[in-house]
C-alpha positions in Angstrom: 171.6 155.2 115.5 168.9 157.0 113.9 166.1 155.8 111.5 167.0 155.2 107.6 164.9 158.3 106.7 167.2 160.5 108.6 170.1 159.7 106.3 167.9 160.9 103.3 167.3 164.0 105.1 171.1 163.9 105.7 172.1 163.5 102.3 169.5 166.2 101.3 171.4 168.9 103.1 174.6 167.9 102.1 174.2 166.8 98.6 170.6 168.1 97.1 171.3 168.1 93.7 172.7 164.6 93.6 170.3 162.1 92.0 168.7 159.6 94.5 166.7 157.7 91.9 166.9 157.4 88.2 163.9 156.4 86.5 164.1 155.7 82.9 165.9 158.8 82.6 163.8 160.6 85.1 166.0 162.2 87.9 165.0 162.3 91.5 167.6 164.4 93.3 168.2 163.8 97.0 166.1 166.9 97.9 163.5 166.4 95.7 162.9 162.8 97.2 163.0 164.3 100.9 160.8 167.0 100.1 158.4 164.6 98.0 158.2 162.1 101.1 158.0 165.2 103.3 154.5 165.7 101.5 153.2 162.5 101.8 153.8 162.3 105.4 152.1 165.8 105.5 148.9 164.3 103.8 149.2 161.1 105.9 148.9 163.6 109.4 145.9 165.6 107.8 144.0 162.5 107.1 144.2 161.6 110.7 147.3 158.4 110.1 149.4 158.7 113.3 152.6 156.6 114.5 151.9 153.0 114.4 149.0 153.2 112.3 149.6 151.0 109.2 149.7 152.3 105.5 149.9 149.2 102.5 151.6 150.0 99.6 150.7 147.7 96.4 152.9 148.8 93.9 155.6 147.3 91.7 159.2 149.2 91.5 158.7 152.9 90.7 159.7 156.4 92.3 156.4 156.5 94.2 156.9 153.4 96.5 160.2 154.9 97.9 158.5 158.4 98.2 155.8 156.9 100.1 157.7 154.4 102.4 159.9 157.4 103.8 157.0 159.4 104.1 155.2 156.9 106.2 158.0 156.0 108.6 158.9 160.2 108.9 155.6 160.1 110.9 156.1 157.1 112.6 153.5 155.0 111.0 154.3 151.4 109.4 155.0 150.4 105.9 153.3 147.1 104.7 154.3 146.0 101.5 152.0 143.8 99.4 153.3 142.0 96.5 151.7 143.8 93.0 150.7 140.2 92.0 148.2 139.6 94.4 144.6 138.7 93.4 141.8 139.8 95.9 141.8 137.1 98.4 145.5 137.7 98.9 145.5 141.2 99.2 142.2 141.3 101.3 143.9 139.1 103.8 147.0 140.9 104.4 145.3 144.3 104.3 142.7 143.1 107.0 145.7 141.4 108.8 147.6 144.7 109.0 144.5 146.6 109.9 145.6 149.1 107.4 143.9 152.3 107.1 145.5 153.5 103.9 146.6 152.2 100.7 148.6 153.5 98.0 148.1 151.5 95.0 149.2 151.7 91.0 145.8 152.4 89.2 146.4 149.7 86.7 145.7 147.7 90.4 143.3 149.6 91.7 140.5 146.8 90.4 141.6 144.4 92.8 141.7 147.2 95.4 137.9 148.0 94.6 136.7 144.4 94.7 138.2 144.0 98.7 137.9 147.6 99.7 134.3 147.2 101.3 135.5 144.1 103.3 138.5 146.0 104.9 139.2 149.1 107.1 140.6 151.3 104.7 139.9 155.0 105.3 141.7 156.3 102.1 142.8 154.8 99.0 145.5 156.7 96.6 146.1 156.1 93.2 149.6 156.7 91.0 150.3 155.7 87.5 153.8 155.0 86.1 153.3 157.8 83.8 153.2 160.4 86.6 157.3 160.2 86.8 158.3 158.2 83.2 159.8 160.8 81.0 158.4 160.9 77.6 161.1 158.9 75.8 162.1 156.0 78.6 165.5 154.8 78.5 165.6 151.9 78.7 162.7 150.9 76.8 159.6 150.3 79.6 158.8 147.0 79.6 155.2 147.4 81.2 152.1 148.0 79.1 151.2 151.8 79.9 147.6 152.9 81.2 145.9 156.1 80.4 145.6 158.3 83.2 142.0 158.6 84.4 140.3 160.2 87.3 139.4 157.5 89.8 136.1 158.3 92.4 136.5 158.1 95.8 140.5 158.1 95.6 143.1 160.4 96.0 145.7 161.1 93.4 149.2 160.8 94.6 150.4 163.5 92.2 147.8 166.4 93.8 148.9 165.1 97.2 152.4 165.9 96.0 151.9 169.1 94.7 150.2 170.4 98.1 152.7 173.0 100.2 153.6 171.4 103.5 155.1 172.9 106.6 157.7 171.8 109.0 156.7 168.3 109.7 155.7 167.9 113.8 158.3 165.9 115.8 157.8 162.4 116.3 159.1 160.7 119.2 160.5 157.4 117.4 162.2 154.7 119.9 164.4 153.1 117.2 165.0 149.6 119.4 161.3 149.1 120.0 158.6 151.1 117.2 158.0 149.0 114.4 158.5 150.7 110.8 158.1 148.0 108.5 155.9 144.6 108.7 157.1 141.9 106.1 154.9 138.7 105.3 156.6 135.5 105.3 155.6 133.2 102.6 153.5 131.3 104.8 155.0 127.7 104.5 153.1 126.5 106.9 149.4 128.1 107.5 148.3 131.6 106.4 151.3 134.4 106.0 152.5 136.0 109.1 153.5 139.5 109.5 156.8 140.0 110.7 157.5 143.2 112.7 160.5 144.9 111.7 161.7 147.9 113.9 163.7 151.0 112.8 166.8 149.4 114.3 166.2 146.2 112.4 166.5 148.1 109.1 169.2 150.5 110.3 171.8 147.7 111.2 171.0 145.5 108.5 171.8 148.3 106.0 174.7 149.2 108.0 176.3 145.5 107.9 175.4 145.4 103.9 177.2 148.9 103.3 180.4 148.5 105.4 180.4 144.8 104.2 180.6 145.9 100.4 182.0 149.4 100.9 179.7 151.3 99.4 180.1 155.3 99.2 178.2 157.9 97.7 180.3 157.2 94.4 178.3 154.1 93.8 175.4 154.0 91.3 173.4 150.6 92.2 170.8 148.7 89.9 167.5 148.0 91.4 165.7 145.6 89.5 165.0 143.0 91.9 161.3 143.9 93.7 161.4 146.5 96.8 158.2 145.1 98.3 160.8 141.9 98.9 162.7 142.4 101.8 166.1 141.5 99.7 165.5 143.8 97.2 164.7 146.5 99.4 167.7 146.1 101.7 170.3 145.4 99.0 168.8 147.9 96.0 166.8 150.6 98.0 168.0 151.0 101.8 171.7 150.5 101.4 172.2 153.3 98.5 170.0 155.9 100.3 172.4 155.1 103.7 175.3 155.5 101.8 174.2 158.6 99.7 174.7 156.7 96.2 172.0 156.6 93.5 169.3 154.1 92.6 168.7 153.0 88.8 165.3 151.8 89.4 163.6 149.1 86.8 160.2 148.4 87.2 160.9 144.8 86.2 163.6 142.5 84.7 164.6 142.3 81.3 168.0 141.4 79.5 167.7 144.1 77.5 166.8 146.9 80.0 169.4 145.7 82.4 172.3 145.7 79.9 171.2 149.5 78.7 170.6 150.8 82.2 174.2 149.4 83.1 176.0 150.7 80.1 173.8 154.2 79.9 174.1 155.1 84.1 177.2 153.8 84.6 176.4 151.1 87.3 179.0 150.1 89.7 176.7 147.5 91.7 173.7 145.3 90.8 171.8 142.7 93.0 170.2 139.8 90.6 169.3 136.2 90.7 171.6 133.8 88.8 169.0 133.1 86.0 169.2 136.9 84.9 173.1 136.5 84.6 172.9 133.3 82.7 170.1 134.9 80.0 172.2 138.2 79.6 175.5 135.9 79.1 173.4 133.9 76.8 171.9 137.2 75.1 173.1 138.1 71.2 174.2 141.8 72.2 175.6 140.8 75.4 179.2 141.1 74.0 178.6 144.7 72.5 177.6 146.3 75.8 180.2 148.3 77.9 180.2 146.7 81.1 183.4 148.4 82.4 181.6 150.0 85.4 180.3 147.2 86.7 182.6 146.1 90.0 180.1 144.1 92.4 177.3 141.6 91.4 175.8 140.0 94.5 172.9 137.8 93.7 171.1 135.0 95.2 170.7 131.2 93.4 166.8 131.3 92.8 166.1 128.5 90.1 169.8 128.4 89.4 172.6 127.9 91.7 175.5 129.7 91.5 178.8 128.2 90.6 182.4 129.3 90.1 181.7 128.2 86.4 178.8 130.6 86.1 180.6 133.1 88.0 183.8 132.8 85.6 181.9 133.3 82.5 180.6 136.5 84.3 183.7 138.2 85.1 185.1 137.0 81.8 182.2 139.0 80.0 181.8 142.0 82.7 185.0 142.2 84.9 182.7 142.3 87.4 182.7 139.6 90.9 179.5 137.7 91.0 179.1 135.9 94.0 176.0 134.6 96.5 175.5 137.3 99.0 173.6 136.0 102.0 171.5 133.9 104.0 168.7 135.6 106.0 164.8 135.5 106.5 162.1 138.4 106.9 162.5 137.8 110.2 165.7 138.9 110.4 165.7 142.1 107.7 167.4 139.3 105.9 171.5 139.5 105.6 172.4 137.5 108.6 175.4 135.7 106.8 176.8 137.9 104.0 179.6 136.9 101.4 183.1 138.5 101.9 183.7 139.9 98.6 187.4 139.4 98.8 186.9 135.6 100.2 183.9 134.2 98.1 183.5 130.4 99.0 181.1 129.0 96.1 178.4 126.7 97.7 178.4 129.0 100.7 176.1 132.1 101.7 179.1 133.7 103.2 179.9 134.2 107.0 177.3 135.5 109.9 177.7 139.5 109.7 178.7 141.7 112.0 177.3 141.2 115.8 175.6 138.2 114.4 175.5 134.7 116.1 174.8 131.9 114.1 174.4 128.3 115.5 173.3 125.0 114.4 171.4 122.8 116.8 170.3 119.2 116.8 166.7 118.8 115.0 165.8 116.5 117.7 167.1 118.3 120.7 167.4 122.4 119.9 169.3 122.7 123.3 172.3 120.8 121.5 174.9 122.5 119.4 176.3 120.9 116.7 179.9 121.2 115.3 181.4 122.1 112.1 180.0 119.8 109.5 177.0 118.8 111.0 173.8 119.7 109.8 171.0 120.8 111.9 168.3 123.8 112.6 169.7 127.3 111.8 169.4 129.6 114.9 170.3 133.2 114.7 170.8 136.0 117.4 171.4 139.7 116.3 170.2 143.3 116.5 168.4 142.3 113.3 166.1 140.2 114.8 162.2 141.1 114.7 160.0 142.2 117.4 157.6 139.3 116.6 154.6 138.3 114.1 151.7 140.8 114.4 148.8 139.6 116.6 150.3 135.9 116.6 152.1 135.8 120.4 152.0 131.7 120.1 153.8 132.0 116.6 156.4 134.4 118.2 156.8 132.4 121.5 157.6 129.5 119.3 160.1 131.4 116.7 162.0 133.2 119.8 163.7 131.2 122.2 166.3 132.5 125.1 166.8 135.4 122.2 167.7 133.0 119.6 165.3 133.1 116.5 164.6 129.4 115.3 164.2 129.6 111.7 162.9 126.2 110.5 165.9 126.0 108.1 168.4 123.3 108.0 172.1 124.3 107.3 175.7 124.0 108.7 178.7 125.7 109.3 182.2 124.7 108.0 185.3 125.1 109.9 186.0 128.5 108.4 182.5 129.9 109.8 181.0 130.0 106.3 177.4 128.8 106.4 175.3 126.6 103.9 171.4 126.4 103.8 170.4 123.3 103.0 166.7 123.5 103.3 163.5 123.8 105.0 163.2 121.5 108.2 159.5 120.9 107.3 160.9 120.1 103.9 163.4 117.5 104.7 163.2 114.1 103.4 163.7 110.7 105.5 164.6 108.0 103.3 165.6 104.9 105.1 166.1 106.6 108.4 169.0 109.1 106.4 167.9 112.7 106.1 167.7 113.9 102.7 167.8 118.0 102.2 166.1 119.0 99.1 168.8 121.6 98.3 171.5 119.0 97.9 169.7 117.1 95.7 168.5 119.8 93.5 172.0 121.0 93.0 173.5 117.4 91.9 170.5 117.3 89.5 171.3 120.8 88.0 174.9 119.4 87.1 173.0 117.1 84.2 173.5 118.8 81.1 169.8 118.6 79.9 168.7 120.3 83.1 167.5 123.7 83.3 165.9 123.8 87.0 164.9 121.1 89.8 162.7 121.0 92.5 162.6 117.6 95.0 159.9 116.5 97.7 159.3 113.4 99.4 156.5 110.9 98.6 155.6 108.0 100.5 157.5 104.8 100.4 156.3 101.7 102.1 159.5 100.3 102.8 161.9 103.6 103.1 159.5 105.6 104.3 160.0 108.4 101.8 161.4 108.3 98.4 162.7 111.6 96.4 160.6 112.5 93.5 162.3 115.3 91.6 160.6 117.9 88.8 162.8 118.7 86.4 162.8 121.4 83.9 164.8 120.7 80.8 167.0 122.7 78.7 165.8 124.3 75.4 166.4 121.7 72.8 166.3 118.6 75.2 162.8 118.2 74.8 161.9 114.7 74.1 165.5 113.4 73.8 165.8 111.4 77.1 163.4 109.8 79.5 162.8 109.9 83.2 164.4 106.8 83.5 167.6 108.0 82.0 167.5 111.0 84.7 167.2 108.5 87.5 169.7 106.3 86.2 172.3 109.3 85.9 171.4 110.1 89.7 172.1 106.7 90.9 175.3 106.9 89.6 176.1 110.7 91.2 174.5 110.0 94.3 174.0 108.0 97.7 171.4 105.0 97.5 169.3 106.8 99.8 169.6 110.0 98.2 168.7 109.4 94.3 165.6 110.4 92.9 163.1 107.5 92.6 160.5 109.0 90.7 161.0 112.2 87.8 158.3 114.1 86.5 159.1 116.9 83.5 157.6 120.2 83.7 157.6 123.6 81.6 158.1 125.5 84.9 158.2 125.1 88.5 156.3 127.0 90.9 157.7 130.0 92.4 157.1 132.9 94.3 157.0 136.6 92.2 160.6 137.0 93.7 161.4 133.7 92.1 161.5 131.7 95.5 161.1 127.8 94.7 157.4 126.8 96.1 158.2 123.1 97.1 155.1 123.0 99.1 152.9 123.3 96.1 154.6 120.4 94.4 154.0 118.8 97.5 150.1 119.4 97.6 149.9 118.7 94.0 151.5 115.2 94.4 149.3 114.5 97.6 146.1 115.3 95.6 147.2 113.1 92.6 148.0 110.0 94.9 144.4 110.2 96.7 142.9 110.5 93.4 144.9 107.6 92.2 143.9 105.7 95.9 140.1 106.8 95.3 140.3 105.2 91.9 141.5 101.9 93.1 
């Protein structure tokens, strides 16, 4: 067992000229990636960064992210990913909670760093520009507005750092089982976000599980369009390719045109996506002109639109590739606790527990009671992927980790064949007339209405039932103004149990989501609460 950066070093020796990253046509070989990350590691050491220190990364997908990430871990320091969508207060909170000494940021994001810099313990700010690694004529077309590169006072330019000569890095004694390599912040469904401390072992274990499950080899070419600052994008689209010696085709962000061109141009064999991407590509007027013949596997996640057999079949008809729900997992487990067997796909489920992983469902009322297949309760996980704890939050760690099991706060069930079904967050469960209503179940039913593009469900107070279901609906293009909220309610009443169908419907243009597309029901719940309080005050 060894850290992931040792696999980079291995392939840099055995296949030095093999492309590790292709960034809009710029090729970075394994030898170059290893050398560049060594140079960044040497810079950190020169500036006094040592094992256990935290370095924040404030970037969208780009080679610089991976170069810096590997360099940080090579000296035993800790990577702290920060969403490039953060505003000042969000970045300030996370940098301070981390206690980060260094931050690496794309220069167009530097104004956010500048505003919070004096309120943090940052000693060094490193800046970089997309142009540093973009070719003169990016292929596919680069989707972001490019900013002219200009010197920024009191910062280090990453390209100056990477141009410096370095000697052999000093040996760093890394305890793979114990030492933290990555701190990923949870979405903060309650309270402020918490930093989940993941060890080198957590990262290596989950990467190995993914690679073995999907049979990745050095011949694979992986599309990386999901954000690598997010744990799923990092695991499936960046760590697994480097671990297996493959090639990463790295895109800064998704557009259907860019994804289609990248697959065709670079002969992509596997792509990790979210379902709306696949649907948009299938509906694109040029999709039938694209050569998708290289694509074999397309694991995905159901954000916004649930994956159905019909969508998967339509994708296979277009591309000949297998489209399936890849996994269930959390930041606290380096994700991927269950993985879908590619030869035993079961739609509606999130696959089976992966290697050396136990998943059991326990009673919501008494967590000592383990439930039988088909019974819904809290998902608990025990595996080598389970995190070390929350940074500086021993009470939250103690509440989550009990007797070796991670209590996820998620509701789900296992079927007779061992497939896991995720049904929503425990705190988002709705109690109607004593019955438990799981938001995801109702949402998946609503999405079957031909007019419904996306749906989100919350509970609202009801004097008789305790709570009733309210649905927020986004309509498909062309359906706006053609049907009413009452028609959706009547349709739902015919399709769902009496306690389950929505009593209230509100049409929306969009639904609140994280930067990675994860639905934020709590935002809708907060808005609904404020709205009802205002109405109460008026009365």
